[in-house]
N, C-alpha and C positions, 0 to 999 in steps of 0.2 A: 626125474629130469624136471627142470623148471620149464614153464611154457615160453614160448618165443617173446610174448608181450613181457613177461617178467624179466627176461634176459635183456631186452631193449632198455626196460625202465632203470634196471640197475646198472647199465653201462656195460654188459658183459658183450653184447654184440654191437658192433659199429659197421652199419651198412657202408658208410663212406669209406672206411679203411679196408674193407672187404673188396669193394668195387675198384679201388686205386691200387691195390697191393700188386696186381700183374701188369699195370698200364706203364709200359717201359717210357712211353711218350711223356706221361706226366711226371714221371720220375726226372726224366731228363731236363723238364722245363723247371721242376723245382730246384734242382741243383743249379742251373743256369740263373735262375733268379737270386739264389743266395749268393753266388759268385758276384753278380751285377750289384746287388745291393752293398756287399762288402766293399766292391771297389768305390760305390759311390759314398759309404760312410766314411771312408778313409779321407776324402777331400772336402768334407763338410765342417764348418766350425761347430763348436759344441751346441750353440743356438739352434742351428739347422739340424743337427743330429737330433735334438728333441722334437722339433717339427716333424722330422722323417719317422720317428718313433710313434708320433701321435696319428700320422697318417696311416702307417701300418695297422694301428689299433682300429682306427675307423674302418679300414679295408676289410679287416677280420671279422669286424662286428656285422659288416654288411653281408660279407659271404656266409655267415653263420645264419644270419635271418634268411638269406635266399636258400640255403640249403634245408632249414627248417621247413619252409614254406613249400619247397619242392617234395620233400618227405611226405608233409601232410596231404598235399595234393595227391601224389602217387598213392598212398593208403587209402585215401579216399576213393579215388578212381578204382582202385583194386577191389575195394569192398562192393561198390556199385556194380562192377563188372560180374563178381561173383554171385551177388543177389540177382542180378539180371538173367544170368545163365541159368541160376538155379530155380528161376520164377518167382522167387519171392518178391521180386520189383516189378510189378506189371505195368507197362506202358499203356496209355489210352488207346493206341492203335492196334494192339493185339487182342 
């Protein structure tokens, strides 16, 4: 069996998908967003449709960066917590 780190690296594990797959509220909002976007798109000129697509790309990029940074922070925090619990990370006041 591969290590968890290898599985993450090769994309075999997606923490985000695992977290969201059982979240009914998230799925409901995602569906609603799609319906609203479709309604909006029907009434836009081709030029404004291009602007909306660029906006969507920007939002997706921002969300990806935020998710990556949250993952990095969570991983670092978890490692520090494990090290401190194990005594590997001694603090000056102990």
